[in-house]
VOGU-3710 file (C-alpha; in Angstrom, 3 decimals, decimal comma):
1> xxxxxxxxxx> -3,480/28,655/32,441  -1,297/25,689/33,285  1,910/26,077/35,276  4,532/26,327/32,528  7,450/25,011/34,586  5,580/22,025/36,018  3,910/21,135/32,722  7,191/21,372/30,848  8,827/19,069/33,396  6,074/16,472/33,037
11> xxxxxxxxxx> 6,238/16,767/29,250  9,993/16,182/29,303  9,633/13,139/31,564  6,870/11,721/29,337  8,961/12,277/26,196  6,587/14,855/24,716  8,644/16,903/22,274  8,675/20,698/22,237  10,347/20,874/18,814  10,133/19,076/15,489
21> xxxxxxxxxx> 11,534/19,309/11,968  8,799/20,335/9,540  8,282/19,147/5,965  10,604/21,908/4,689  13,446/20,633/6,865  13,265/23,514/9,299  13,230/23,098/13,073  9,918/24,349/14,466  8,858/25,042/18,036  5,749/23,338/19,363
31> xxxxxxxxxx> 3,290/25,787/20,937  2,950/25,329/24,698  -0,810/25,056/24,113  -0,218/21,898/22,072  1,905/20,357/24,806  -0,797/21,178/27,356  -3,431/19,455/25,232  -1,344/16,283/24,866  -0,605/16,153/28,611  -4,325/16,484/29,360
41> xxxxxxxxxx> -4,993/13,659/26,887  -2,479/11,585/28,857  -4,602/12,151/31,935  -2,766/14,937/33,748  -4,810/17,629/35,512  -2,847/20,753/34,668  -5,211/22,953/36,672  -4,132/21,471/40,016  -0,560/22,585/40,668  -0,262/20,592/43,873
51> xxxxxxxxxx> -1,350/17,317/42,283  0,747/17,990/39,182  3,785/18,670/41,350  3,309/15,307/43,064  2,976/13,562/39,690  6,082/15,305/38,344  8,032/14,189/41,403  6,782/10,623/41,029  7,775/10,561/37,354  11,188/11,941/38,239
61> xxxxxxxxxx> 11,926/9,690/41,199  10,026/6,416/40,849  12,716/4,639/38,822  15,433/5,563/41,320  13,407/3,888/44,065  13,121/0,623/42,118  16,028/-1,752/41,698  15,297/-2,661/38,050  13,518/-1,078/35,108  10,139/-2,663/34,158
71> xxxxxxxxxx> 11,852/-4,555/31,335  15,293/-4,660/29,765  15,744/-5,226/26,043  19,325/-6,030/25,130  20,126/-4,896/21,599  23,493/-4,873/19,790  22,344/-1,573/18,267  22,715/0,158/21,639  26,040/1,433/22,886  25,701/-0,693/26,040
81> xxxxxxxxxx> 24,877/-4,341/26,812  23,517/-4,788/30,273  20,925/-4,062/32,914  20,573/-0,762/34,742  20,627/-1,119/38,542  19,223/1,671/40,716  20,746/1,675/44,194  22,015/4,122/46,809  25,662/4,976/47,238  25,462/3,203/50,612
91> xxxxxxxxxx> 24,595/-0,056/48,790  27,856/-0,226/46,850  29,514/-2,701/49,225  26,350/-4,785/49,768  26,628/-8,471/48,768  24,725/-8,885/45,504  24,062/-11,444/42,784  22,026/-11,975/39,649  20,365/-14,912/37,953  18,881/-15,226/34,467
101> xxxxxxxxxx> 16,160/-17,805/33,908  16,129/-18,564/30,200  12,987/-19,466/28,297  14,249/-23,028/27,797  14,351/-23,569/31,588  18,108/-23,264/32,063  19,702/-20,643/34,304  22,854/-18,573/34,571  23,974/-16,764/37,717  26,834/-14,794/39,148
111> xxxxxxxxxx> 27,821/-12,596/42,068  28,194/-8,891/41,367  30,420/-6,284/42,958  28,354/-3,120/42,766  31,320/-0,850/43,497  33,053/-2,156/40,362  30,175/-1,343/37,985  30,241/1,688/35,681  28,120/4,553/37,013  25,890/6,161/34,370
121> xxxxxxxxxx> 23,900/8,620/36,482  22,892/9,772/39,933  20,031/11,505/41,714  19,894/13,133/45,149  16,823/12,886/47,360  17,508/14,838/50,475  20,771/13,530/51,906  20,619/10,265/49,977  22,478/9,784/46,717  20,892/7,280/44,339
131> xxxxxxxxxx> 23,118/5,935/41,601  22,518/4,102/38,339  25,111/1,483/37,563  25,358/-0,742/34,499  25,435/-4,471/35,169  27,224/-5,717/32,051  25,990/-9,149/30,956  27,762/-11,865/28,929  27,797/-11,029/25,191  26,771/-14,547/24,126
141> xxxxxxxxxx> 23,387/-14,784/25,857  20,854/-16,797/23,843  18,256/-14,772/21,967  14,785/-14,839/23,470  12,396/-13,884/26,243  13,941/-14,491/29,650  13,716/-13,287/33,266  16,472/-11,687/35,336  16,518/-11,665/39,136  18,801/-9,288/41,001
151> xxxxxxxxxx> 19,496/-9,519/44,738  21,034/-6,558/46,566  21,123/-7,359/50,268  17,512/-7,817/51,317  16,115/-6,366/48,074  15,036/-8,863/45,417  13,467/-7,975/42,068  12,687/-10,061/38,976  11,937/-8,474/35,624  11,655/-9,555/31,956
161> xxxxxxxxxx> 14,879/-9,617/29,961  14,690/-9,805/26,166  17,863/-10,587/24,229  17,599/-9,465/20,609  19,712/-9,691/17,417  21,257/-6,765/15,586  19,419/-7,376/12,324  16,127/-8,577/10,980  15,776/-11,792/8,987  17,321/-11,952/5,516
171> xxxxxxxxxx> 16,437/-14,871/3,271  19,240/-16,410/1,242  18,196/-14,808/-2,098  17,825/-11,368/-0,530  21,054/-11,678/1,458  23,019/-12,388/-1,719  21,495/-9,323/-3,392  18,927/-10,803/-5,791  16,728/-8,215/-7,470  13,115/-9,274/-7,712
181> xxxxxxxxxx> 9,778/-7,893/-8,830  6,136/-8,497/-8,072  2,969/-6,615/-7,293  1,227/-4,816/-4,439  -2,545/-5,200/-4,306  -5,640/-4,401/-2,304  -6,956/-7,949/-1,932  -10,634/-6,972/-1,881  -10,279/-5,355/-5,339  -9,634/-8,663/-7,136
191> xxxxxxxxxx> -12,294/-9,821/-9,564  -13,103/-13,409/-10,508  -16,034/-15,546/-11,588  -15,927/-17,444/-8,304  -15,631/-14,850/-5,534  -18,628/-13,418/-3,715  -18,209/-9,777/-4,624  -14,734/-9,068/-3,232  -11,334/-10,659/-3,625  -10,644/-13,641/-1,372
201> xxxxxxxxxx> -7,849/-16,094/-0,647  -8,827/-18,289/-3,608  -8,365/-15,272/-5,877  -5,027/-14,662/-4,192  -3,985/-18,248/-4,889  -4,846/-17,757/-8,585  -2,828/-14,534/-8,655  0,138/-16,279/-7,046  0,044/-18,967/-9,747  -0,291/-16,410/-12,525
211> xxxxxxxxxx> 2,492/-14,173/-11,229  4,877/-17,002/-10,366  4,470/-18,259/-13,944  5,541/-14,805/-15,156  8,648/-14,781/-12,951  7,397/-12,602/-10,088  8,676/-13,278/-6,568  6,538/-11,110/-4,278  2,896/-10,128/-3,760  2,142/-7,333/-1,310
221> xxxxxxxxxx> -1,237/-7,233/0,423  -3,163/-4,415/2,037  -3,693/-4,926/5,788  -5,962/-7,966/6,142  -6,751/-7,208/9,790  -10,071/-8,019/11,438  -12,689/-5,329/10,825  -16,156/-5,073/12,413  -18,194/-8,116/11,248  -21,397/-6,495/12,485
231> xxxxxxxxxx> -20,608/-3,188/10,729  -19,190/-4,175/7,325  -19,272/-0,629/5,936  -16,522/0,287/8,397  -14,169/-1,007/5,738  -10,840/0,807/5,987  -8,044/-1,757/6,265  -6,031/0,936/8,056  -8,664/1,446/10,761  -9,325/-2,149/11,853
241> xxxxxxxxxx> -10,983/-3,574/14,918  -7,972/-5,762/15,697  -4,609/-5,872/13,930  -3,685/-9,203/15,524  -6,422/-11,160/13,737  -7,862/-11,576/10,259  -10,799/-10,270/8,252  -12,883/-13,431/7,797  -14,527/-12,010/4,661  -11,349/-13,044/2,823
251> xxxxxxxxxx> -12,155/-16,716/3,501  -13,674/-18,676/0,592  -16,708/-20,508/2,007  -16,510/-23,267/-0,581  -12,889/-24,097/0,319  -13,575/-24,693/4,026  -13,478/-28,489/4,688  -16,877/-28,397/6,410  -18,470/-27,224/3,145  -18,068/-30,719/1,649
261> xxxxxxxxxx> -19,991/-32,218/4,573  -22,926/-29,811/4,617  -25,626/-30,725/2,129  -27,744/-27,850/3,382  -25,009/-25,349/2,651  -24,201/-26,870/-0,738  -27,867/-26,664/-1,658  -28,042/-23,027/-0,549  -24,922/-21,983/-2,457  -25,968/-23,785/-5,655
271> xxxxxxxxxx> -29,508/-22,397/-5,616  -30,615/-20,060/-8,381  -31,598/-17,325/-5,921  -28,221/-17,351/-4,125  -26,288/-17,467/-7,378  -28,178/-14,470/-8,692  -27,320/-12,678/-5,472  -23,615/-13,461/-5,937  -23,746/-12,461/-9,586  -25,002/-9,010/-8,610
281> xxxxxxxxxx> -22,330/-8,661/-5,917  -19,641/-9,490/-8,476  -21,060/-7,136/-11,109  -21,013/-3,870/-9,133  -18,052/-1,523/-9,654  -17,414/-0,992/-5,931  -17,415/-3,667/-3,245  -20,834/-3,988/-1,573  -19,536/-4,858/1,893  -23,034/-5,174/3,376
291> xxxxxxxxxx> -24,040/-7,680/0,716  -20,802/-9,680/0,840  -20,852/-9,826/4,635  -24,481/-10,919/4,785  -23,924/-13,725/2,270  -20,777/-15,020/3,947  -21,994/-14,855/7,539  -25,130/-16,813/6,654  -22,818/-19,534/5,382  -20,257/-19,219/8,182
301> xxxxxxxxxx> -22,961/-20,165/10,658  -23,812/-23,289/8,660  -20,130/-24,190/8,398  -19,782/-23,898/12,158  -22,847/-26,018/12,816  -21,362/-28,664/10,542  -18,082/-28,497/12,460  -19,923/-29,004/15,754  -21,886/-31,935/14,368  -18,957/-33,658/12,649
311> xxxxxxxxxx> -16,020/-32,893/14,937  -16,701/-31,185/18,255  -15,987/-33,580/21,103  -14,895/-36,404/18,772  -11,130/-36,018/19,046  -10,886/-36,023/15,252  -7,848/-34,593/13,454  -9,980/-31,589/12,494  -10,895/-30,873/16,112  -7,276/-31,315/17,152
321> xxxxxxxxxx> -6,215/-28,790/14,518  -8,801/-26,281/15,750  -7,850/-26,804/19,399  -4,154/-26,430/18,555  -4,874/-23,118/16,807  -6,857/-21,836/19,789  -4,128/-22,887/22,208  -1,383/-21,341/20,102  -3,206/-18,008/19,811  -3,896/-18,029/23,521
331> xxxxxxxxxx> -5,539/-15,261/25,522  -5,415/-12,621/22,744  -7,712/-14,824/20,601  -10,015/-15,476/23,553  -10,316/-11,731/24,133  -10,913/-11,043/20,445  -13,650/-13,677/20,209  -15,181/-12,442/23,459  -15,353/-8,937/22,011  -16,999/-10,234/18,830
341> xxxxxxxxxx> -19,580/-12,136/20,870  -20,311/-9,044/22,988  -20,536/-6,880/19,888  -23,081/-9,222/18,300  -25,032/-9,372/21,575  -25,300/-5,600/22,036  -25,860/-4,908/18,346  -28,876/-7,241/18,471  -30,276/-5,156/21,332  -29,416/-1,768/19,830
351> xxxxxxxxxx> -28,484/-1,162/16,192  -26,323/1,787/17,305  -24,098/-0,299/19,609  -21,233/-0,101/17,115  -18,403/-0,668/19,621  -17,450/-0,819/23,287  -17,570/2,999/23,904  -21,396/2,853/23,640  -21,894/-0,390/25,578  -23,173/-0,387/29,164
361> xxxxxxxxxx> -20,409/0,793/31,501  -19,904/-2,610/33,113  -18,886/-4,114/29,761  -16,413/-1,413/28,767  -13,770/-3,041/30,980  -12,686/-6,444/29,677  -11,737/-7,470/33,219  -15,091/-6,672/34,866  -17,197/-9,235/36,702  -19,993/-8,766/34,176
371> xxxxxxxxxx> -17,683/-9,541/31,267  -16,381/-12,620/33,057  -19,965/-13,769/33,624  -20,836/-13,197/29,947  -17,764/-15,176/28,931  -18,769/-18,105/31,137  -22,351/-18,124/29,861  -21,513/-17,698/26,151  -18,747/-20,193/25,440  -20,522/-21,418/22,305
381> xxxxxxxxxx> -20,639/-17,931/20,791  -16,994/-17,333/21,659  -16,001/-20,629/20,049  -17,861/-19,583/16,882  -15,728/-16,447/16,490  -12,593/-18,461/17,211  -13,674/-20,886/14,481  -13,929/-18,036/11,949  -10,359/-17,016/12,744  -9,296/-20,655/12,415
391> xxxxxxxxxx> -10,733/-21,175/8,924  -9,451/-17,788/7,721  -5,953/-18,408/9,034  -6,063/-21,897/7,481  -6,659/-20,433/4,018  -3,978/-17,771/4,455  -1,527/-20,499/5,463  -2,455/-22,415/2,294  -1,752/-19,509/-0,072  1,533/-18,810/1,712
401> xxxxxxxxxx> 2,497/-22,475/1,276  1,585/-22,221/-2,421  3,873/-19,209/-2,905  6,734/-21,085/-1,260  5,987/-24,250/-3,261  6,168/-22,260/-6,489  9,582/-20,934/-5,488  8,736/-17,262/-4,948  11,703/-15,668/-3,193  9,508/-13,665/-0,801
411> xxxxxxxxxx> 5,970/-14,658/-1,673  3,344/-12,794/0,325  4,180/-9,639/2,189  1,605/-8,494/4,691  0,959/-4,944/5,861  0,717/-3,871/9,510  -1,433/-0,761/10,015  -0,145/1,959/12,327  -3,135/1,715/14,672  -6,553/0,252/15,416
421> xxxxxxxxxx> -9,991/1,836/15,641  -10,868/3,104/19,120  -14,110/1,144/19,345  -12,683/-2,215/18,339  -11,421/-5,409/19,895  -7,740/-4,503/20,053  -8,251/-1,358/22,124  -10,975/-2,913/24,314  -8,824/-5,868/25,294  -5,598/-3,847/25,695
431> xxxxxxxxxx> -6,729/-0,520/27,154  -3,889/-0,664/29,630  -1,404/-0,128/26,767  -3,143/2,747/24,923  -3,857/6,435/25,459  -7,563/6,595/24,599  -7,928/10,384/24,581  -5,352/11,013/21,863  -5,028/9,850/18,274  -2,146/9,475/15,858
441> xxxxxxxxxx> -1,590/11,418/12,683  0,895/13,551/10,786  2,053/17,169/11,218  1,014/19,949/8,839  2,598/20,078/5,387  2,180/21,918/2,105  -0,910/19,974/1,048  -2,444/19,753/4,517  -2,073/22,909/6,637  -3,997/21,200/9,452
451> xxxxxxxxxx> -1,999/17,983/9,252  -3,643/14,558/9,328  -5,574/13,067/12,235  -6,162/9,365/11,648  -8,384/8,884/14,692  -6,408/5,884/16,001  -5,407/5,790/19,704  -1,630/5,567/20,189  0,177/3,023/22,282  1,360/4,749/25,465
461> xxxxxxxxxx> 5,166/4,311/25,687  5,129/4,118/29,511  2,241/1,639/29,666  3,744/-0,352/26,814  6,987/-0,799/28,725  5,198/-1,549/32,008  3,340/-4,370/30,214  6,608/-5,816/28,873  5,634/-4,888/25,290  3,118/-7,748/25,249
471> xxxxxxxxxx> 0,712/-5,955/22,895  3,511/-5,095/20,462  4,889/-8,644/20,529  1,460/-10,165/19,804  1,019/-7,765/16,885  4,331/-8,765/15,349  3,875/-12,509/15,834  0,384/-12,633/14,389  1,229/-10,419/11,432  4,362/-12,404/10,602
481> xxxxxxxxxx> 2,284/-15,568/10,212  1,957/-17,042/6,735  4,100/-14,565/4,839  7,645/-13,950/3,668  7,783/-10,292/4,644  5,952/-7,741/6,745  5,549/-4,122/5,680  5,171/-1,831/8,667  3,047/1,169/7,783  4,520/4,425/9,116
491> xxxxxxxxxx> 7,498/2,601/10,606  8,776/5,809/12,197  6,316/4,836/14,948  9,134/2,672/16,317  10,749/5,984/17,334  7,935/8,527/17,560  4,308/9,257/16,726  2,536/12,532/16,107  -0,149/12,645/18,802  -3,301/14,696/18,167
501> xxxxxxxxxx> -5,421/15,951/21,095  -9,170/15,213/21,243  -11,458/17,564/19,347  -8,581/19,294/17,569  -6,841/19,027/14,230  -3,357/17,553/13,930  -1,983/21,125/13,850  -2,436/21,083/17,659  -0,338/17,949/18,070  3,273/17,100/18,725
511> xxxxxxxxxx> 5,600/14,115/18,696  5,718/11,625/21,559  8,814/9,422/21,629  9,178/5,677/22,223  12,223/3,562/23,080  13,338/2,800/19,541  16,045/0,357/20,609  13,544/-1,700/22,610  11,013/-1,836/19,796  13,564/-2,325/17,026
521> xxxxxxxxxx> 15,215/-5,109/19,009  11,911/-6,937/19,545  11,064/-6,456/15,855  14,399/-8,023/14,862  13,882/-10,941/17,254  10,398/-11,745/15,949  11,595/-11,270/12,373  14,346/-13,846/12,883  12,084/-16,294/14,703  9,366/-16,085/12,084
531> xxxxxxxxxx> 11,861/-15,902/9,191  10,069/-12,810/8,000  11,807/-9,978/6,158  10,777/-6,469/7,299  9,876/-3,549/5,025  9,767/-0,314/7,024  7,606/2,326/5,338  9,686/5,451/5,936  8,047/8,060/3,722  7,840/11,715/4,688
541> xxxxxxxxxx> 10,178/13,586/7,016  12,612/10,934/8,211  14,455/11,623/11,504  18,190/11,014/11,796  17,732/8,075/14,168  15,709/6,208/11,549  18,205/7,025/8,799  21,027/5,656/10,956  19,567/2,601/12,663  16,981/1,135/10,274
551> xxxxxxxxxx> 19,699/0,246/7,724  21,887/-1,163/10,519  18,971/-3,431/11,436  18,715/-4,388/7,735  15,139/-3,200/7,454  14,043/-2,569/3,882  13,142/1,011/3,067  10,182/2,120/0,926  10,831/4,233/-2,178  7,971/5,771/-4,153
561> xxxxxxxxxx> 8,712/6,976/-7,688  6,407/9,990/-7,310  8,484/11,129/-4,329  11,782/10,638/-6,159  11,127/13,649/-8,393  12,688/16,945/-7,331  13,307/20,322/-8,943  16,457/19,055/-10,642  14,797/15,917/-11,975  14,263/12,247/-11,111
571> xxxxxxxxxx> 16,488/10,256/-8,788  18,970/8,199/-10,769  18,357/4,413/-10,669  21,773/3,792/-9,095  20,945/6,182/-6,254  17,990/4,162/-4,968  18,719/2,317/-1,718  19,605/-1,328/-2,254  17,558/-2,711/0,623  14,289/-1,143/-0,413
581> xxxxxxxxxx> 10,889/-1,752/-1,948  10,456/0,585/-4,914  7,033/1,299/-6,379  5,555/3,980/-8,628  2,769/4,833/-6,168  0,787/3,327/-3,307  -2,787/3,109/-1,994  -2,785/6,734/-0,753  -1,749/8,155/-4,105  -3,339/8,551/-7,532
591> xxxxxxxxxx> -2,931/5,706/-9,993  -0,389/6,342/-12,728  -3,134/7,209/-15,188  -4,785/9,626/-12,749  -1,394/11,187/-11,942  -0,593/11,742/-15,603  -4,064/12,961/-16,587  -4,235/15,116/-13,413  -7,702/13,753/-12,731  -6,757/13,293/-9,060
601> xxxxxxxxxx> -6,221/17,043/-8,761  -9,575/17,713/-10,405  -11,247/15,315/-7,996  -9,624/16,934/-4,974  -10,719/20,344/-6,255  -14,245/19,042/-6,679  -14,162/17,757/-3,080  -12,990/21,140/-1,780  -9,609/19,868/-0,620  -7,548/22,813/-1,891
611> xxxxxxxxxx> -7,257/25,966/0,168  -7,705/28,174/-2,884  -7,860/28,147/-6,662  -4,269/29,391/-6,657  -3,191/26,275/-4,756  -5,015/24,107/-7,281  -3,370/25,881/-10,225  0,073/25,715/-8,584  -0,290/21,983/-8,064  -1,171/21,520/-11,733
621> xxxxxxxxxx> 1,951/23,402/-12,754  4,092/21,284/-10,414  2,538/18,126/-11,832  3,402/19,135/-15,400  6,978/19,850/-14,324  7,241/16,413/-12,738  5,794/14,743/-15,820  8,400/16,502/-17,961  11,131/15,182/-15,644  9,782/11,665/-16,171
631> xxxxxxxxxx> 9,794/12,011/-19,964  13,328/13,400/-19,839  14,441/10,445/-17,697  12,892/7,933/-20,097  14,504/9,604/-23,099  17,931/9,633/-21,446  17,712/5,900/-20,752  16,295/5,119/-24,211  13,010/3,928/-22,749  10,728/6,536/-24,262
641> xxxxxxxxxx> 8,289/4,724/-26,609  8,470/5,808/-30,240  4,804/6,765/-30,067  5,362/9,164/-27,158  6,750/12,688/-27,468  9,502/13,905/-25,140  7,579/17,166/-24,609  4,956/17,055/-21,894  2,546/19,321/-23,744  2,290/16,645/-26,438
651> xxxxxxxxxx> 1,468/13,845/-23,973  -1,779/14,765/-22,184  -2,939/11,171/-21,669  -1,346/8,100/-20,107  -0,990/5,261/-22,603  -0,214/1,584/-22,133  3,174/2,019/-23,793  4,122/4,939/-21,541  2,885/3,122/-18,436  5,030/0,084/-19,235
661> xxxxxxxxxx> 8,022/2,273/-20,031  7,807/3,980/-16,647  7,628/0,638/-14,858  10,485/-0,751/-16,930  12,508/2,308/-15,925  11,631/1,672/-12,290  12,841/-1,904/-12,716  16,320/-0,473/-13,422  16,704/0,903/-9,893  19,217/-0,426/-7,418
671> xxxxxxxxxx> 16,487/-1,487/-4,978  16,156/-5,237/-4,520  12,337/-5,248/-4,624  10,208/-3,563/-7,283  6,410/-3,716/-7,220  3,964/-2,994/-10,038  0,357/-2,190/-9,123  -2,170/-4,121/-11,187  -4,475/-1,111/-11,493  -1,679/0,684/-13,343
681> xxxxxxxxxx> -1,334/-2,177/-15,821  -5,101/-1,903/-16,323  -4,850/1,901/-16,714  -7,455/2,489/-13,998  -8,131/6,145/-13,324  -10,188/5,936/-10,133  -8,240/6,012/-6,829  -8,817/3,369/-4,200  -8,451/5,919/-1,394  -8,262/9,691/-1,003
691> xxxxxxxxxx> -6,514/10,611/2,278  -8,428/13,186/4,260  -11,849/11,961/3,140  -14,398/9,607/4,649  -18,010/9,852/3,499  -17,060/12,318/0,730  -15,534/9,514/-1,334  -16,094/5,723/-1,455  -12,676/4,774/-0,108  -11,473/1,154/0,001
701> xxxxxxxxxx> -14,228/-0,103/-2,365  -13,046/0,284/-5,957  -12,433/-3,040/-7,706  -10,029/-3,835/-10,513  -11,490/-3,497/-13,998  -10,833/-7,132/-14,959  -9,739/-10,407/-13,420  -6,024/-11,019/-12,954  -6,415/-14,294/-14,835  -7,584/-12,323/-17,865
711> xxxxxxxxxx> -4,842/-9,730/-17,403  -2,048/-12,285/-17,599  -3,476/-13,824/-20,756  -2,851/-10,583/-22,645  0,232/-11,003/-24,912  1,465/-7,474/-24,194  1,339/-8,096/-20,439  3,195/-11,393/-20,787  5,855/-9,619/-22,872  6,056/-6,832/-20,285
721> xxxxxxxxxx> 6,680/-9,389/-17,525  9,448/-10,976/-19,598  11,096/-7,580/-19,928  10,923/-7,073/-16,165  12,597/-10,441/-15,613  15,396/-9,492/-17,999  15,949/-6,044/-16,473  15,946/-7,338/-12,911  18,276/-10,244/-13,752  20,800/-7,823/-15,252
//
């Protein structure tokens, strides 16, 4: 049994919570056993009281012995604007000064009288009193990434200083309150006569043209992060290998410039055998990731060989563009490509070498001598993986430019997943910022008594700060490329994450807290610099800090129609938050047809996801009540189709007219952004994902039932889009 007092002290110092508010709104105590498990996952040996006592003392005292904190993020959202200095009371009369070196090369400096600074805390060690005093800085410092040096007598320390804005970026149309509409899609689900079995950036370009012509201003994408190219069936966009880079399967081979210069590749792609192969990949109901990946990677290699032959070492504009991309992406891209090269190498030796945890020990550390030697000896392979990122990014940039050219007020919004897969490139190349023995998830609720464990290692708040938030900054910059907005999945992670211990369900977890003002400030800074609006997915139990500060930062909330139905009825349109994305449902929920027909409940029952038959029956009753609330809402606003009864018992099936009426009603809400899922317009019943399942259900594979080009040629869909334009304009 761990020492309760010592463990509790360490937990407090590591911001591990011993309480939380559950899904019913009640404050709940976290079992000490849970806290123990999380501390062990953090690396603490709770069975050695002496060692734990030393660690607790170090956690408690180390900051007082250091002049500056590892990094200071100045944010107007805080109640202070300055740098904390940690000195002794004997230092108060010591001559001192500070200097800021700005990122543009200029400097600012001043003397400081320590005895005149406001004291915000103290700590006694023996006979010595350590004090924390706030060095207030000028309010008009330029935004950006700077360095501050503080000199107190003989002590000199230099640390990063980030100056951030109060709010995220707001485009002119959104700042003036325009109300827009668009769609949210899973890109791989798109069908066309030209793709290779899954949606690609050419399909996205077609959708942008079709939607812009109908008056839409936004297209939301699923996370398009890099997955495992050697293991294509690991296909969850929310469990990627690396969130900072792209899934190259979204690149259209035929649109890469090198395709025009490769007769061998043109011959291959136009051959009868290859075309039959593509025809079969397009025909299947679910994406065949193995088949798509095999076809594309065969061609990627030929594209790269053409690039080497035509451009490498020539100084051509194409080579300059590639080199500029590599230089701009810097070390994170080098590390990603190095991982991909190592993964291909070890997978060729052993089919089970799925990721770095099963590689030889010497290669598990990205800084090892063996990895450095591999990097030196395999520059060609590394360049190949960099090239794939280059051509994929190039096509994403093109579709973003198209959206802007067509005048879409937001255009593309990208989605940033809450974490990355443990065995992938992001964790391997940034281990120093993650806690590898824990995973993130969600606490227990009515539908999940064991909570949710997503199997994704969390960023360690202490390590993150010690590394000057470099991993977080790279994530934001790379995901704000080529888009008008970024949706942050589970945005409460800026404040806290539910950590799950290894080998246990999420019921054994608890919340670990982060410095929200640091992370929110950096998010606002990158948002402004990249001119990228931020949508913060804030579904579930929302803590007070999020409710207060996200709106102050002008982050857009996320409102889901299904969740806006309570015992008393549906939320009134005027009561929806203005700065919000409103949608009927999302990728983790049943389609509108499945919701109405209750086929999602039947499927979950079939998969054994209900605790009992009583739970299943109760959920059916609740669903009927919610459906009645929807019909009542539509009737009250004169949107109930004449062919649809106002009594739920008379409306067992979702119809096209009812579907459009519900979306037209949603378009009435006060929220500035409304999204319509294409699968709902197609009345698709099959879900794209069932949370809590893996092999039990083919998640992240289901395609749309028709091409979007065909969808927007339907007169009733064109008329529906016109009605959305009219409602949103009014």
